[in-house]
N, C-alpha and C positions, 0 to 999 in steps of 0.2 A: 648653602652647597648649590650651585647653579643646577638647574634643573635638566641639562643635560649630563651633567656629571653623577646625579642620584639617580635618573633613570637607569643609566651604566650602572653604577653600581646593583639597581635591586637588578638588574638580570646576571650580577656573578650572585648576589647571596641567595637567588634562587637556584641557581646551579649549585651551592656549598649547601642547602635546605634539599634538595634531591639527593644528592650523594648519601648526605646521614640517614634520612628516612630509609630509602631504598636497603641501606647496606644491614639495616636491624630487622630486614624483613624472612631472609630465611630461620634466625634464631625462633621470630614468632611462626612460623608457620610450623618447623620441627615443633613445637612445643602446642601446638594449638591440636584441644582434643586428648593431650597426655596425662601424665597426674602433674597438676597444678596445686601447690600449697597455698592458701592464700592467708593473709592478715587485714585487721581492720584497721582505718585510723578513727574517722570520728564515731561513724557507727555499725550495725550491723548491714548497713547499705553502702558503705564506703569501702571497698578491699580495695587490695594492693598485692602483687604478685612478685618472688623474686624477678620474674620477666618485666616490669615496669622499669625496675630500677638497672637492671642491666641495659635493657635499651636507652633509658636515661643518658646512662653513662659513657654508651657509645656514641650517642649521638653528640653528648658536651664534647667528648675528647675529636669527634669528627669537626665539628665545627670551631674550635680554637685551634685545631692543627692548622685550617685552611683557612681561616679569618681571626688571628690571634687578640684584634682590637674589637674583643665581644665582652658584653656581658650577658649569662644565660640567665631566665627564671624558669626551672621547670618545677612540674608538677610532685616530683618527690625526692628533687637532691637541694630546691630554693635557687638562692641568688649564687652565679660563682661567675667571678670577672668585674670588671670594671670599665668595659669598654665603652666605646662609643655607639656600636651598637649594643641596639637590644633584642634576644632572641626569645622567642615565646614557645616553651617545649613540653605538649604530653606526649607521653614516651608511646601511652596504650590510651586512648581515649573509648573506653567502653569496655573497662577491664571487668565486670562482672560477666558481661558476652562471652570475653575472650578466654576466663576462668571458664565457664560451662560448656564451649564448644560453640559457643553463637558464631556465625562468621556474620559478623556486624561491630566492628571494630579497627581503630584507625591511629595512625601517627601522624601530628598535626606539629608542626613546625612554621611558625614565623618572626619573620625581621620586622624591626622598625628604624627607624634612623631622625632623631628631632623629633621622637611624637608622632611620624606617620608610616603608616606601614609601607612598607616597599616589598616584599614578596613572602607567599605563604607556600606551603606543601601541607598538602594533604593526602596520606597517603594509607590505602587498606590494602594490606600484604595479602588476603586468601582471594580477592576477588582480581587485584592486583595491577587495580585501576590506582595512578598517580595523578591527583588534581596539582595543577598547579599555576602560580600567579606572579606576577612583578607588575610593575608600571605600565608597562605595554601591553597588558591584556590577562589572559587567563585560558587556560589548555586540560583537556583530557588527554594525557598519554600522545601530549604533542600535538593533536584537534582542538583549533580555537574552539571557545565554549560561547554560549550566546543566549544566555534562557529567558524562555516567554512562562508566565502563568496566566491563568484562568483571570475573565473579569470579575467572574460572578463567585462569591463563596459557595454556592450549590453545583460548582461545576468544577473544583479546586479540593487540593488532596493536603494535609498538614500532617508534618511529621516533626511528633514531639513528645518531651517524657514529662511535660506537666501535667497531672501534680506530681510532683515530688511528694515523698514521704515526710516532710517539713508543713510542706503546704497543706496536704490534708490536716496533721496535726492543728493547722492556726484557724481550724471552723472551715464547716460547710460551704465556704465561698468558692472554694478549689472545686469541690463536687459539682457546683450548680455550673460551674462557669466552664469546666469538661462535657458537663452534658449538653449545655451549649452550643460547644464546636461540634458536638456529634452530629447535632440537631442539621446545624445550619451547613457544614460543608458536606462534601461529597463524600470523604472519607479520612478519619484522622488515623493515623498508625503513629505507634512507638518504634523508636528502634534500637535506646540505648549508649546512643553516641552523639552526641550534640556536635559535634566538631564533623562529621560523617553525613549530619543533616544540611549542615549548610553546604559541603560541599555538592547535596544532591538538588538542592535549589540552584546551585551553580550550573550545576548539569542539566537543570528542567528536567529533570524526572517527578518532583515535588516541585508543588507552588509555592509554600511558605513551611518554616519551622521558626518556633523560638523557644525563649529558655530561659528560668527565673534563678536568683541567687548560683550563679556561674561565674568560673574563674578564666584571668585572662588568658590563659594556656586553651583554656577549651574554645572558644570563639575567634582567637587573633587570626590567623589563616583563613578561618573561614570567612572574614568579613570582608578580606581582600579579596577573596575566592569571589564571593557575590557580585561584590562591586563592581568588578575587573569584569565579569560574564555578563554585565548590563544589569543585575537586577539593584534591591538596596536592602542595605541595612541598617537598624537605628538600635542605638542603645542606651538605655535608661537607668538612671539612679535618681533615687526621692524623686521620684513625679517627673523631669528634665531629661531632657534630651541630649547628650554626648557630641558635640562638636568635633572636640580633638581624642586625642588617644582613648578611642571607642570602645579597646580589648580591657580597659577597667572598668566599663559598665556589665554589673550585675545581671543585669536581665536586657534581653535583647527580644527584637526579632526581623527576620530575613524573608524577602519578598522575591518569585524569581519573576525578570522582565520589570512590566510595569503593574505590575499588581500590587494591590494594597486591600488589606481587610480589616474594617474598624471594630471589627470583635478581637482581633488579636492584637492590636494596637493597644488598644484600654485594658486587656489583661496585663498585657506587660510594664506600659507604663504606670497604671496603679499599682503595681504587687503590694511594693510599699503602703501604699492608701488605699486598703480592702475598702471596695463599694458597699456600703449597707444595705 
């Protein structure tokens, strides 16, 4: 596809994602801090609610109505459709927060064409912050985003949910690495939503975020947001950095502006190869 055509398509796909994401906002706000029944998927750390399912169904219908030539990979519903545009949908990233009444969750929708991320939307329905990106730029509520990060770790804030329970279960290395982060960085925060953490890097509100053992719908929209806002996103598998289809990377690090922190890169790159 010619670059000009792909750029125009990316803008159109961004608009589709915006409509789909914001349409579920009223439902999620009404349900927030109400009686929410939870079920469990992999284990007691992995929650799902009826609103995850309802939100994804609404998003899927909205996308297919606006752009029938679509294939949708959703966290709850798996893959639907066989079109040329791949959509990666997390209907509620931060379900545990949502279910407990913590206002740190979001809707994440990304679109990819021929292996290239072309549009991304992360919508925080409680703060009503709408982060959007396409091949022409990145925006927060329509205002252009351009992020900058602290040059030194001692001045930087890291937002991460590392170590997760599975990292801790693997042995003491995760705890030692987390202690290193607390010591060397100005502050380390745990937000509970990887997608929202990426949006906050794109906005320049934090200097870095990273995650391990993630899924495509967790990171796709945020990866594009960070890159289009002038930051960097690096995805790793088996110790190697992915150069295409970065949303398939299970481990990632994202930095605001030109910031790079080797301590973070080492944790993410070597996650499947523990350092003794």
